[in-house]
N, C-alpha and C positions, 0 to 999 in steps of 0.2 A: 486569688482574686475571683469573685463570682462572675460567671458568664452573663452577658446581657440577655434579656428576655424579649422576644418578639412574638406578638400575636399576628398570625398570618390568616387573613380572612378571604377564603376562596369562594367565588360565587357559584351558585348552583348551575347557572347557565354555562360556566366554564367546563362543565362535564359533558356538555352536549355540543358537538362540533356543528351540526346542522340537523334539520328535521329528518333527514334520511339516515342519520347516524345517532339514534337515541336509544339503542338497545342497551341492556346491562353490559355486555362485552364492550360495546363502543364507549360507554361511560367509564368503564374500568381502564380502557386504554388511555383516555384523557387523564384519569387519576394518576396513572403510571408516569405520564409526562410531568405533571405537577410535582409528584413525589421526588423526582430527580432534582428539581430546583430547590425544594425544601431541604433535602439532604445536603445540597451544596451549602446552605446556610449553616446547618449543623456542623459540617466540616470546617466552616469558617469561624466557629466558636460561639454560635447562638444557641440558647435554649428556646424551644418552640412550643407554643400552644396553637393548634390549628383549629380554626372555625370554618364553617362552610354554609353556603346557601342551600336551598332545597326547593325553590319555587317550581321548576318543571317536574321534579320527582314527586312532590305532593300532588300536583295536578294529575300525574299518572295514577297514583293510588286512588284518588277520588274518582277518576274516570273508571277504573276497574271496579270500584265499589258500586258506581251507578249501573254499570253493565250487568253486574251480578246481583242486583238488588232483589230479584225474584227468587234467588237461591240462598243467599246468606245476608246477615244483618249488615247494614252500612257501617262504614268506618267513620267515627267522629273526627273532626279536624285535628284536635290535640293529639289523638292517637296516631293519625297519619304523620304528624310531625315527628312523633316518637319513632315510628317505623323508619322514616328516612334517616334519623340519627343513627339507628343501628345499621342500616344497609350501607349508607355512604361512609359511615365510620369504619365498617368492615373493609370496604374497598381501600380506604386510606391506610388502615392498619396493615393490611396485607402488602400494599404497594410500598409503604415506608419500610416495613420489615425486610422485604426483599432487597430494596435499594441499600439499606444499611448493611445487610449481609454481604452484598457485592463489594462494599467498601471496607468490610471487616470492622464496622463500628457496632459496638455492643451497647445498645440503648433500647429499653422496653418501650413499646407503643401501646397506648390504651385509649379507648373511647369511653367517655362519660355521657350517659343519657342525662341531659341537662334540662332543668326547669328554670324558667325565668319569671320572676314575680312582676305582675302588673297590677294596676289599681282598677277595681271594678267600677270606679267613678271616672275613669279616664274619659275625656271628651271624645276620643276616637270612637267610643262605642255609640255615640250619637250620630256619627257620620261614617258608617262602614264603607270604605271606598277601595279596599284592596281586593282585586279580582283573584279568585282561586278556581281551580277545577276546569272543566271542559267548556268550550264554546257551544252555545245553544242557539236555536232559533227563538224568536221572541215568544211565540206561543208556548213552547216548552218551558222557557224561563219563567213566564208569567204563571203558568200552572204550578210550578214548584214554589214560586213566591206565595201563592195562595194556600197550597197544601202543606208546605214545609216551613213557612215563615221566613223564607230567604229575603234578603235584599239583593237586587240585581242591577246591572248597569251594562250599557253597550260598551264594548271594548275595541277601540281602534278599527272600527269598520269590519271586524271579523266575526261578530256575533255578540250574543249576550252571555254574561257570566254571573255567577254568584259573587257577591262582595262581602267581605268581613272586615272587622276593625283591625287596625294596626296600632295598638297602644304602646306607650313609651315603656321601655324596660327599666325596672327600678332596682332589681337585686338578682344576682345569680345564686340560686339556692345552694348549689353544690360547690361554692367558691372555696370552702375550706378543704374539701377533698381534692380539688384541682391543685391547690397550693401544696398539699401534702405529697401528691404524686410528682410535682415538679421538684420538690425537695429530695425525693428519692431518685431523681435523674430520668424520669419518664418524659417521653414526648406525649403530650395530651391532646386528644381531639375532643372538643367540647362546644357547647352552644350551637349545635347544628340547626340551621334554619332560624337562628335567633334564640333558640331554646323553646321548649314547650311552654306556652303561656299558662300561668296559674295565678289564681287569686288566693288570698289568705283571709279566713273568716275570723270572727271575734275569739274563737277558741284556738286560733293559730293553726287551723287545719287548712291544707292546700286543696284546691279544686281546679281541675283543668277547665279551660274556657275556649270557646270557638273564636279564635283570633289568630293572627300571624304577627310575628315581631320582626322588625327590620334587622337583617343579619349584621349590617355594618354598625348600627347603633348598639346592638347587643355586644358586638366585638369591642366597641369603644368602652362600654361599661366594664366588660371583663378585663380589658387592658388596664383600666383605671384601678379596679379592685385588686389586681395582681401587681400593681406598681410596675408595669412593663416599661421597657425603654423605647419600644418601637411598635407602632401599629402599621402593618404592611397590608395593603389591599391590592392584590393582583387584578388587572383588568385587561381590556382588549387593545390598549395602546401603550406605547412606551412612556408617554408623558401626558400630563393634563394640558389642555389648550384653552385659550380664550378666543372668542370670535370663531368658534369651530365651524368648519365647512364653508368659510367665506374667504375672499381674497386677503382679508386682514388677519387670518388665523395665525396665532403665534403660540409655539410650544413653551412651556414653563418648566425650568429646571428647579426653581426654588420659589417658595411662597412663605411669607411671614403670616402669623395668625391674623394680623390686622388686614393684610392684603387678601387673604382667603375670605374673611368676613365681608369685605367690600365687594369682592367679585361675586360672592353668593347673593348679596343684596341686589346686585346688578343683573342677576339671572344669567350669568355667563356660562354656567355648567350644565344646565338642563336638568329639570326637576326629576326626571325619570331615569337619568343615566349617571353622570359624574357627580352631580350635586350631593346626593346622599353620602357618597364616599368622602368628599371634602368636608362636609358637615360633621360626619362621625369623627374624622381625624381631628378637626378643630375642637370638638367637644372633649375628646380625650386629652389633647394637649392642655386645654384650659383647666380641666379638672385636675390633671397631674400637677400643674403649676400651683394650684391652690393647696394641694397636698404636699408642696415642697419638693416635687420631683420634676426633673428636667426630662422631657420626652419629645419624640419626633414621630412624624408620619411619613409614609412613602407610598406612592402610587406608581405602578409600572406594569408592564407585560410580564407574565410568569417566566418566560424564557430569558427575560432581561434582569431578573432579580439579582444575580451575582454581580453584573456590571453596575446596576443601580446602587447596590450597597457600597460600591467603590466610587460613587458619585460620577459615574461615566454616562448615566442616563437616568430616567425616572424623574418624578417630581417630588421633592422633599418639602414638607411643611414643618416649620419650627416656630417656636416663640421668639 
């Protein structure tokens, strides 16, 4: 009997405990913690494809590039995403390899530098609203807007930042390779940061583009294309809540697809926090059903994954 397949989508912020602990060794320590919980799943009989965010890490690369602009050429955004796929993938490869070795589990781990196709006519390019890079004062941001053609926006009262488009992911370019590696028994790390955004021209040539792709939406697309059984999104709480932070707050252990759609429409989950995760899982379940596949989604804290898979905690979303 084939083992079930789970896509585990770890956030880039999960690698940074706080602003004082954001060095590479600090991030690797956080990766080691996540690796333990992922290997728990493998011991429990799951095949795994790991995806990850990269928001803070791309910001660090762009900031270093800005500081070194007088010495070396700047790093384009699509290349910065590629850089983070290699660096974060390396951290997870090493941590997973070591954790597997401790448990005498022989499974290869491989990272795929992944490209994600988007449409050049995506409406998101008309309203680039995803902040990237360092916080700037208004005068500096305005100067870069004029000289570099940036779009800029004020971000949460902390300063001004460059903004870029966040187009909808349409296709995972390396999907066949990822599938082949799974068939060979590998643990695959893919779609880091949502994948490197690329467009395809009339001659079917790929071109990188300055944009960022939502990691959870890309993970949902990957899960659909691989016919996965589960999309698991680790986050900072054990369960999803409604009326969060109010006296009426209530934790949810289960959600149907219809309930999830209703609560999203009511704005219950917060557009910048839990909502994208619930939306991505809902999209995955809906598309899987249309393809004749029964699939589920799970949101929980990383350290609670083992208990959540036994339905002792976590929020399960099903059709």
